[in-house]
N, C-alpha and C positions, 0 to 999 in steps of 0.2 A: 171508850177508846183506850186501847193499850199503848204502852210505850212505843212499840215498833210501828204500830199504825200511825201514831202521832208523827213520828219521824218521817215515815213514808209520805204522809199527806202534806206536811208543811215544810219539810226541809230537804227532801231528796230532789236534787237538781243535777242535770248533766254537767260533767266537768271535762276540761281539756288538759289541765296541768298535772293531774294525778291519774295514773293508769287504773286506780281502784275506785276513786270517788269515795262516798261514804259506805259504811256497812262492813268493813273489814277491821281487824285489830289495830292496824296502823294505816295512815295515809303515806303515800310515797311522793316526794317532791324532788325534782332535779333542777337546780338553777342552771341557766345558760352558761356556756363556757366563759370563763373570765369574770364570773359574778360570784358574790357571796350572798348567803341567806341572811336576812335581817328578821329577827323574831321578837315579838312583843306580846304581852298578855295583860289584860285589864278585866277587873271584876266590877260589876254594878250590883249593889244590894239595895233592895227597896227600903225606903226610909232613910238611907244614908246617901245614896247617889241620885235617887229619883223619887218623886212623889207618887203615891198610889193613883193619883188622878191623871197622870200623864197619858196621852194618847198612845196606844201600843205601837202605832206606825212610827211615831217619833222616837219611841223607846228602841225599837228595832234599828232605826237609823243611828241613834246615838251610841248604842252598844258597839256597833262596828266603827263608827266615826272616831271614837276615842282611841281605838287601836290604829286606825289609818293615820291619825294625827302623829302617833309615835313613829310610824314608818316615814311620814313626811319629814320629821325632824332629823332622820338619818339620810334623807335623800333617796329613799328606797321606792321602787315600783311595786305596788301590791300584787301578790300572786294568789294567795289562798288563805283560808282561815278555818279554825275549828270553833265549835259552839258547845259549851256545857251549860245546861239550863235546868235549874231547880224550880219546880212549879208546885204551888199548894194544891192545885186541882187542874183538870183539863178543861180549859175554857176555850172552846173552838173559835168564837168570835175574836177573843184576845189573840190567840195564836195566829189567826189569819192576818190580823192587822200587823202584829209584830213581824211576821215573816215578810209581809209586803214591804214594810219600811226597811228591813234588813237587806232584802235582795235588791231593792231599788238602788240603794247606795252601793252595794257590791257590784251590781251591773255597771254603774257609772265608772267604776275603777277596775273592771275586769278581774275582780277578786272572787274566788270560788270557795264555797263551803265544801270541805273535804273530810270532815269527821267531827266527833264530839261525844257528848253524853247527855242523857236526861235522867232526872230523878224527881221524887216527890220531896218537897220541903218548902221553907220560906222562899219567896221569889228572889232568885239570884241568877245573874247572867254573867258568864265568863267566856271571853273570846280570846283566842290566841291567833295572831295574824302573822303571816309570812310574806316577806318581800325580797326583792333582789336588788343589789347595788354593785356597781363595778368594784372589783377587789381592790382594797386599800384606799378607796375614795369616799367611804361613808362619812357623813357629817357627824361629828362627835361633840361631846361637851368639853373635851379637853384641849381644843385647838385654838382658843382665843389668845391673842397676842397684844402686848402694849401698843397703842396707837390705832388699833382696830376701831372702826365705827360699831356702834350697837344699834340694831334695827329691830323693829317688830312689824308683824303683818297685821292687816285688818284693823279692827277696833277692839277696845277692851272695856270691860265693866258691865256689859249688858246682862250677862247671865246672873251676876251678883245683884244687879238692880231688880231683876225679876224675882230672885230668891227673897230679897228684903220685902218686896210687895207681898209675896206669899206669906211671909212671916208677920205681916201687918205693921212693920216698922216704918213703912213709907206708903203714901197713897199716890197712885199714878193715874193719869188719864187712860182710858181703856185702850186707845190706839198705841200708846207708848208701852203699856203693859204687854199687849199682845206681841209687839215687835221684840221686846226684851225676852219674853217667854220663848219665842221662836228661837232666839239665839241660845237660850239655855237648854232647850229640849231637842234642838236639831242643829247642832254645830256643823260647820263645813270644814272638813280636814283639808289642810293646805298641801295636798299631795303634789300638785303640779309645781308649786313654788319650791318645795324641797328638792325636787329633781332639777329644777332650773338653776338652783344655787350650787350644785355640784361643781367643784373647781373654782368657785368664787368665795363662798362663805368659809370661814375658818372654824366655826363651831355653831351649834344650833341646839335648841330644845323646844319642845312644845309646851305651851303655857296652859297647864291644867290646874295648878294650885295657887295661881297668882303670879303676876309678872316678877315682882321682886323676889319672892320665894324661889321661883324656878331659875331666875337669873343667878341666884346664889349658888346653884349647882354648877353652872358654867364656871363661875369665878373660883370655886373650890377645886374643881377638876383641872382647871387651867393654871391655877396658882397666880391669879392676877386680881386686880380690883377694877372698879368701874365708877364712873360718874353718870348719873341719870338726870336728865332735865325733865322734871315732873310735868312741866307745862307742855312739853312736846309729845307726851304719851297720847296716842289717839284713842279717844274714849267715847262710849255711849252713842253708837250708831242709832239706837232706837230713839234717842232724844234729839238727833240732829234736825234742826229747823223746826222743832216742835215747841220751842220756847220753854222747855222744862228748866226750872231754876232749882238747883241743888246746893246745899251748904258745901262750901269748899272742902271742908274736912271729910265729909261723906263722899264727895266726888273723888278725892284722892284715894280713899279706901277702896272704892269700887274699881277704879282703873288700875291702881298699883298693886292691889292685893286681893282682888275680887275672886279669882279662880273660875274654872269651868269655861274659859275662853276658847281654848284649843286653837289659838293662833301660834305662830312661830316667833321666837326670839332668836336672833342670830347675830354673829359678828362677821365683819369682812374688812379687809384693808381699806384705809381711807382712799387710796389711789384707785380703788375699784368701785367707787360710788356709781359711775355711769353703768358699769356692768351689773350692779345690783338692781338699779332701776330698770334696765333693759330686761333682766331676768324676770322681774316682777311683772313687767308689761306682758311678756310672753305667757306668763302663768295667769294673767288676768286678776292679779291680787295687788292691792295697794300696800305699800310698805312705808314706814316712817323711821328716820334716824332719830333716836332719842338720847344718844349719849356716846361715850367712848370708853375704851378699855385702858386701864392704867397699870403700870408695873407695881405700884404700891397696893397691897391687899386691902380689901374693905370695899363696901358699897356706900357711895355718897349720893344721896338724893337731894337735888338742888331745886330751889324755887325759881321763878321767872327772873329774879334779880341775881341769881347765881349763889344764893345763900343756902346753907343746909336747912332742910325742913326740920322743925323742932320735934317731930314725932317719929316713932318707929313703926314699921309695918311688918306683919308676920304672915307668911304663906300658910295655906291650909295644911293641917296635919291630922290624920285620922285618929291618932292616939294622944292628942294634946287637948 
């Protein structure tokens, strides 16, 4: 099977938002009147971002999900995406599964494939996604203000829990492992929540490299500090009600710095707590207030007694 046969068989789909679809030198997109384009790009490299044993359907889902999560953090509605795919060889069963997972998630969010590239090489997936957001209303990292509440969506730490099980550093009951693995391999981007928070949240970011590491980006861009109540951080959905007992230090590491969560961290005025919870209810996503924004720069992580935790947490860094 040649390159163009591969594209035609697995990735050629009808489109509505581009007059060209795939197959030309460029895709053409036109946002609606009064809207701005939001653009994001993420690369997944085998051995760095995913294991060779991952189900290709889940990998297709995740490849798009990590981009939709970025659009969610801006409050953008997904429109379209491009796919660049390096393959060591043409594996038709793998391609069929990958495409199935990719287009299932794309269909959920009305997001269309409008172009890209394929080549031979080590397995690498790069997607650029496009969304639209009302002009001047996008959620940014730079809008947090002193007195704002700090919120997170969903639960944290499951993906890192699965990774540690794969590494052999922790033994898990099979049911817990499978639940955590699903969170790692098939994250659910909080697209509806991001749009529901427009006009309410003052800043937002998606949690890909760990809660505290990503929160640091908001604090730097906004020129503020924050206090985080570590005990309030919602963690480990996979272990809920399963009686899993973890060392407190390990649990803090998983929840506060685990990474690969693809939840949203966001800030909003304390006076709008009811608006936040109503927006979350409309989006069908649980949210938890875990702290507050302060004028004094710096990140203070506090225990249940309100005392600073004695250890430091570092977010994921590809080059560290």
